[in-house]
N, C-alpha and C positions, 0 to 999 in steps of 0.2 A: 236196650238190658235196664231191664226195669232190677230195682237192689230189693232182694225177698229175703236175703238170710237177715237171720234176728242178732247175729255177732256184728255182720257191716250195721246195722240201724243202732246196734249199740255203739262200737264206732263214731258215727256222725254225730249223736247223743253226748258223746266224750268231747268232739269237736266243736261242738254248741257251747256245751260247758266251758270251755279254754276260751273261747272267745269271750262268752260272757262277760269270763273274769279279768278280760284282755291279754291272755299271755296268747300272742299271737304266734310267735315260735312253733309252738307245742302243739297250736291248732293247725295251723298251716303244714307242718309235718306229718299229723297224723290226716288230712285232707288226702296230703299229695299222696300217701299211701294207699291211701284206698283210692285214690282216682287211676293207679297205676293197677288196680284189678278192677275195676269197672272205667275206661274211659267215653264209653258213649253215657255214661248217667251222667244227668246235664244238671243236677241239682247239686252236684259234689263241685262240677266248675261253678255254676251259680257262689257257690258258697267261700271256694277259692278264690273268685275275682273280687269279692267282697273284703274276705281278710287281708290279703296282697295289697289292697286298696289302704285299707287300716292301719296294717303294720307298716306303710311307706313304701311298699314293694310297687312302684305304679307301673315300671315294664312288666314287670308279671299278672297284674291288674288286667290290663291289657290283653294282654296273650291271652286270657280265658274268656276276654269277651269276642275277639277274634274268634275263638274258636266256634264261641256260641252263637254272632252272627252268620259265622259260612253255613251252620247246620240250622239258623233259621231262614236262608235263601235259598235251601234246599228243596224244602217244604211246598206244598203244593196251599196250601194254605199261609200264607206272611204276617205272624205276630207282630214283630216288629220290636216285639221286648229290650233283648240285647242292642240292637240295630240303633234305637233311639239314644240309651246309656252308652255306647261307645261314641255315637255322634256326639252326646255332652259332656265326656270327658275331652275327647280330642279340643272341641272348642276351647272348655277351660285349658287345657296345657299347649294350647295354640299349634297345636301340631295339624297345622294345614294341608298340609301335604298326606299325610294320611286320611286328615277328612274329604278331601277329593275323590281318593282313590277308593274309598270304601264306598263314597258315593257312585260315584260310576259305575262299582261292581252292582249296587245293590239298585241301582234304575235299569241296568241291561240283563240285569235276571227276573227282575218284577217289571216288567216291560210296563204295562197297563197303569203300576201306582203309579195315578200324580204325586200323590206327598211327596214317594221317592224322588223323581223329578223335582217337585220344587224343590227338595234339602239340597240338590244338584246344582240346580242354580244357585241357591246359595251359598253355597259351599264356592262355585265360582267367583264369583263376587268378592268374595272370601279371602282369594288366593289370588283377584287381582286377573283374572280372565273374563274379561268381563263382555266380550264378545261371545265366548262360550256362550256364558249365562242369558245374554240375550236371545241367542238359538233356541236356550232351554225353556225360557219362558215365552216366546213366542209359540211352541210346538204346545204349550200349556192352553194359551188363548186360543190355538184350535179345537186344541179336545176340550178344551171348556168354555165356549166362548161365552156366557153368561154367565162368567165365575170373575167378579170384578175384584179381585183380591191380584187375581193372575197379569192385570193388566198393571196395576200400581209394582206389582213386582219388575214386568217389564219396564216400565217406567226406570222404576231404579235403575236397573241396566243400562237401558239407553243414557242415563247422562251420566253415567258412567262410563260411558263412552266418548261423553262430548257433545253426544246431539239432543241439544235443548229441548228444540220443537218437535222433537220426535219422544221424548221422554212427557212434555206436556199435551199431547194430543194422546197417547196410552190413559193418562190418571182425566182425562175429558172422557175417554171411550167408556173408564171404570162410572164414573157420573150418570150416563148415558144407560147404562144396566141397570145402576142404582141411582135414581135423580132424586129421592127424598134425603141422601148424604151428599150432594152437590157439592158442599163448602166444604165435609170433610176429606174431598179427596181431592180438591184442590190446596188444600191449605198443606194438606202431606205433601206435593206436588213442591208450592208454596218455600215449604221446611226442605226438602233436597234442596231447592236453589239457594236455600239462605246458608249452609252446608258447604256447598261447591265456590260459595262465592258470588252468583249468580244475584246481584241485591236487586236491580230493577227490574229483573224477572220474579222474582219473591214480591218485590214490593205491589204488581199488578197484580197476582193474584191474591193478594190478599185484600186489596180494595175489590178486587170482586166477592171474597167470601164473606166481607163486609155489605154487600149490597144484597147477596142474598141474608146473611141473618148479624145485620147492623148491632145490634143487642148483644151480641156475644162479646166481652167483655178480654175473654181470651185472646182474639183476632187483635183486639185493639192493641191492644199490648206487643205481642208479636210484630206487627205494622210496626209498632214504634222504635220494636228495638233493629227491624230495616234503616229506616229512619237514622237511629244513629248510628251505625252501620256505615251510612253515604253521608256522615259528618253533616246532619239536620236537627238540632237537639231541640229547636223549636217546636219543629214539628212533630219531634218525639213527645214532644212535652203534651203537645195537642191532643195527643190519640191516645195517653197514657190520662188523660185527664177525662174523655171517652172513656176511657176503661170503668174510670171510679164512678161516675156517673151511673153505666151500667150496672157496677155491681160495688154501694159506699162503702159496703161492710171488710170489704177486701181492698183498701184507696190504702193503709200502710201499707200491706204487702207488695202493693202496686208499686209503688214510691220507692220501698226499698229495691225492687226487681228494676225500675230502672236507674236509679242512682248504680248497681252494682253492672250494668246494661254498660253505662256512660263510661264508668268506672274501664273497663273492659279498654274500651277507646279511646282511651288517655283525656278522655272530655272532662278535667276533676275540678272542675267550677261549677257547670253544672250538673258534675255526680252531690254538690254541696248541696246543689239546690235542690236535687232529687230525696235525698236522705231528710232532710229538715224538713221538706214535706211530708216525709213518714212520722219522724219524730210529731212532727205540733199534731200529726191527728192520733197518734197513739204515741206515748211516750217510753213504750216497751216495748218497741219495735227494737229486733238485734242488730241494730246497723250505728253507735254510737262510734264502734273502732273504723270501721269504711268511711267514714265521716270526716274523721280525725285522721284519717289517711288523705281523704280526697281534699281537705282543706290542706293540709302541708304539702300534698303536689300541687294543689292550683297556685300558689303562691299568698302573696303578701294581700295582692287586688280581692281575694276572694273574702265574706263577709258573712261571720256566723250570726245567725238571729235565733238559734238554738242554743238554751244553755246545757252544753255539755261537762 
């Protein structure tokens, strides 16, 4: 039902004016009354959803969005506006159970929509349902075998299940589809390995990245961070020195990053050296407080060569 009555239009204008003034209670009361008269009018529900959220009534807002999503899913042409907004809200509010239920419903109704399937797979990952996520992303790679993104998603899900070799194979498949970006896909896999604590595997892939793109300073820094995690600070310094040679203008930032990485690993004496190297290149580098903390944590054997 579309709104045609001038009287109702005036009431909507009144509600909009109240919202502009921040009078949410009055505006919502007005909108609720109009909604009772025109329950199928979606512009009212949309206003109610936003007004309720701005007022702080998140539950009512989500109720409105849920109604709008149900109506979207009933149409032959799925626009996805309300769906996207509700997905965003559920993630923001950590309502993962509701997120999964919503994504399952949408994927079931719109069977041919690969975007909805992808969102379902991501929701399964967020909820820890990793095997289900693998099933979804495997289906996506069968539906669009030439889409490298879906192989990357599959790799992420496979690693979440502990299948490290299969994870790497998925990322390598992505690189075969898009060979010009091979190092980027291998780096994504290496970063997943790093986050999962698979440091040797991450190191191996980063070395492969550097074989492809030896002048990529970021790869050198990432490999240096892995070497720090492996308690090999001397080798980490070597990689960071290579990064600095590749991009000399970022030398201070790189050594500051190395210092922070060494601090997290508890290698405080080495962190002192990294922070001092950063300051020697650029005295304005914002790391003096961290240098002092590293110096104190490293004990009397550490020596400060930089005037702090």
